[in-house]
Backbone bond lengths (Angstrom), bond angles and torsions (degrees), N, CA, C in turn:
res aa  C-N    CA-C-N  psi(-1)  N-CA   C-N-CA  omega(-1)  CA-C   N-CA-C  phi
1 M - - - 1.445 - - 1.527 108.60 -
2 K 1.317 116.11 132.27 1.459 120.94 -179.38 1.522 110.80 -73.84
3 K 1.323 114.25 154.63 1.463 120.70 -178.43 1.534 111.46 -58.73
4 T 1.315 117.17 -40.18 1.467 119.56 179.63 1.528 111.28 -64.69
5 E 1.327 117.23 -35.43 1.460 120.65 176.82 1.530 111.26 -67.19
6 I 1.317 115.41 -39.33 1.471 120.26 178.11 1.521 109.37 -63.11
7 Y 1.334 116.57 -46.95 1.461 120.44 179.70 1.525 110.62 -58.97
8 R 1.337 116.91 -45.11 1.467 120.34 -179.87 1.521 111.41 -61.16
9 K 1.316 115.80 -41.88 1.454 120.34 -178.69 1.529 111.26 -67.55
10 V 1.332 117.14 -43.37 1.467 121.00 177.03 1.531 109.62 -61.24
11 E 1.310 116.67 -45.77 1.463 120.60 -179.82 1.520 111.65 -62.91
12 Q 1.319 117.53 -36.68 1.466 120.96 178.23 1.534 110.51 -65.72
13 V 1.314 116.61 -42.52 1.466 120.45 178.50 1.526 109.89 -64.90
14 I 1.324 117.58 -41.37 1.463 120.90 177.19 1.532 110.00 -59.87
15 A 1.314 116.69 -45.75 1.467 120.70 179.75 1.526 111.11 -61.95
16 N 1.324 116.96 -41.10 1.466 120.63 179.45 1.529 111.37 -64.19
17 V 1.324 116.13 -43.58 1.469 119.73 179.21 1.525 109.76 -66.50
18 A 1.321 117.53 -41.00 1.467 121.14 178.95 1.526 110.13 -59.24
19 Q 1.330 117.04 -43.72 1.464 120.13 178.91 1.516 111.51 -66.45
20 S 1.317 117.68 -40.46 1.467 120.34 -179.28 1.526 111.71 -69.32
21 Q 1.328 117.07 -24.26 1.461 122.01 177.93 1.532 111.24 -94.10
22 E 1.329 115.50 10.83 1.466 123.34 178.76 1.525 113.42 62.18
23 H 1.335 115.72 34.20 1.459 121.02 174.98 1.527 110.70 -93.44
24 G 1.326 116.56 -5.54 1.456 119.94 -175.07 1.513 110.66 80.05
25 A 1.308 115.89 -179.92 1.464 121.44 179.86 1.524 108.40 -95.36
26 P 1.326 117.03 102.55 1.474 119.32 -177.35 1.521 112.33 -75.77
27 D 1.324 115.54 153.31 1.466 120.88 169.09 1.518 105.35 -81.76
28 L 1.316 115.79 110.01 1.464 120.26 -172.54 1.516 111.79 -88.38
29 M 1.309 114.16 132.80 1.451 122.64 172.10 1.517 106.68 -132.18
30 S 1.308 116.77 150.96 1.463 120.71 -173.49 1.522 113.41 -63.15
31 N 1.331 117.79 -22.99 1.464 119.57 -177.41 1.531 113.45 -90.38
32 L 1.327 118.12 0.29 1.465 120.31 179.70 1.522 110.78 -72.21
33 D 1.323 115.36 133.48 1.456 121.61 176.71 1.524 108.75 -77.57
34 I 1.315 116.12 130.82 1.463 121.29 -175.17 1.527 111.89 -63.64
35 V 1.311 117.40 -38.52 1.468 120.68 -179.34 1.526 110.62 -88.38
36 D 1.314 117.33 -55.09 1.466 120.83 -173.03 1.527 113.53 -70.33
37 D 1.327 117.47 -43.82 1.468 120.06 -176.80 1.526 113.25 -87.84
38 L 1.327 116.75 -39.18 1.464 120.21 -177.87 1.524 112.63 -92.08
39 G 1.325 116.77 -14.36 1.465 120.77 177.35 1.514 114.98 74.54
40 F 1.330 117.26 23.97 1.458 120.19 -179.16 1.532 110.30 -71.86
41 S 1.320 115.56 129.88 1.457 121.96 173.60 1.524 108.71 -83.61
42 S 1.318 116.58 174.91 1.468 119.46 177.42 1.526 110.60 -62.09
43 L 1.331 117.12 -35.25 1.465 121.16 177.55 1.533 110.83 -65.24
44 A 1.318 116.93 -41.70 1.467 121.01 177.91 1.517 111.08 -64.64
45 I 1.331 117.30 -36.72 1.468 120.85 178.88 1.520 110.44 -67.46
46 V 1.325 117.29 -39.74 1.470 120.66 176.51 1.534 109.44 -61.97
47 A 1.326 117.20 -44.03 1.469 121.14 177.81 1.529 110.40 -62.70
48 L 1.317 116.77 -40.37 1.464 121.45 179.15 1.521 111.39 -61.92
49 V 1.315 117.22 -48.24 1.467 121.00 -179.77 1.532 110.38 -63.23
50 A 1.317 117.82 -41.13 1.470 121.15 178.79 1.531 110.80 -64.35
51 D 1.324 116.63 -43.25 1.469 120.04 179.64 1.527 111.69 -67.69
52 L 1.327 117.06 -36.58 1.465 119.99 176.66 1.526 110.86 -67.04
53 E 1.311 116.48 -38.11 1.466 119.96 176.90 1.528 110.33 -61.79
54 D 1.320 116.65 -41.63 1.472 120.76 176.53 1.530 111.18 -65.07
55 A 1.318 116.70 -42.77 1.470 121.20 -176.85 1.516 113.08 -66.09
56 F 1.337 116.80 -37.31 1.461 120.96 -175.48 1.529 114.00 -106.91
57 S 1.317 117.01 -9.69 1.473 122.07 -177.56 1.525 112.50 59.82
58 I 1.323 115.55 29.45 1.464 121.13 174.66 1.527 108.67 -141.81
59 N 1.327 114.98 158.15 1.454 121.24 173.97 1.525 107.75 -128.74
60 P 1.329 117.56 98.52 1.465 119.14 -177.43 1.526 113.22 -70.04
61 F 1.328 117.03 -7.46 1.462 121.29 -177.93 1.519 112.56 -97.43
62 E 1.347 117.61 3.86 1.459 120.33 -176.79 1.531 112.50 -71.41
63 N 1.304 117.21 -23.85 1.467 121.67 176.57 1.518 109.21 -105.24
64 D 1.293 115.95 164.54 1.458 120.27 -177.93 1.526 113.90 -76.38
65 D 1.337 118.19 -4.17 1.457 119.65 -176.90 1.529 112.75 -74.01
66 V 1.338 118.96 -16.83 1.462 122.57 176.51 1.525 107.75 -128.22
67 N 1.318 115.70 126.94 1.453 121.06 -178.69 1.528 108.79 -117.46
68 M 1.321 117.02 127.84 1.460 121.12 -178.20 1.527 111.56 -59.19
69 R 1.295 118.27 -26.51 1.471 120.93 179.12 1.527 112.38 -64.85
70 N 1.324 116.52 -22.19 1.460 120.73 179.53 1.522 112.56 -87.14
71 I 1.315 116.93 -5.17 1.464 121.70 -179.24 1.525 107.69 -94.08
72 K 1.307 116.62 112.10 1.465 120.95 -178.00 1.521 112.86 -110.24
73 T 1.329 116.58 -39.72 1.463 120.16 -171.85 1.528 111.55 -114.18
74 V 1.309 114.27 167.89 1.469 121.07 174.89 1.528 108.94 -58.05
75 G 1.321 117.18 -42.64 1.462 121.76 179.17 1.513 112.81 -62.37
76 D 1.336 116.96 -39.68 1.467 120.89 176.84 1.522 110.43 -58.78
77 L 1.322 115.30 -46.03 1.459 120.34 -178.53 1.527 110.99 -64.98
78 C 1.316 116.53 -41.91 1.473 120.34 177.30 1.524 110.91 -60.55
79 E 1.315 116.98 -42.57 1.469 121.28 -179.62 1.522 111.90 -63.70
80 V 1.328 117.30 -39.63 1.461 120.84 178.80 1.528 109.80 -58.92
81 Y 1.327 116.70 -46.13 1.467 119.44 -178.85 1.527 111.36 -71.34
82 A 1.325 117.46 -38.59 1.465 120.08 177.77 1.521 110.73 -61.99
83 N 1.336 116.65 -43.87 1.475 120.04 178.67 1.512 112.11 -64.74
84 K 1.314 117.25 -42.32 1.462 120.47 -179.27 1.530 110.62 -66.35
85 L 1.335 116.49 -43.91 1.463 119.58 -179.39 1.525 112.47 -68.55
86 S 1.323 117.42 -25.65 1.465 119.50 178.38 1.514 111.85 -69.83
87 Q 1.328 117.40 -15.83 1.462 121.82 178.99 1.527 112.50 -79.87
88 Y 1.325 116.44 -10.15 1.469 120.42 -178.70 1.499 111.57 -100.61
């Protein structure tokens, strides 16, 4: 899967979770902070990670090498999935 496809898929999942959490459909840019700019609560972040796991059939957070606390922006999250998928 190409990096641009991964980014699109991550952004689509973010948009879906934002709508389901009544945040509306945000205009996503890689530098947007998931909590501060998009207003995601801890519950929304849990839903986001679960939906991304379903979408990609991987969980990049299952090992200690990636920590969700280090993921701040949409771009950070996209990079985590792109890096993990590049290992397959």
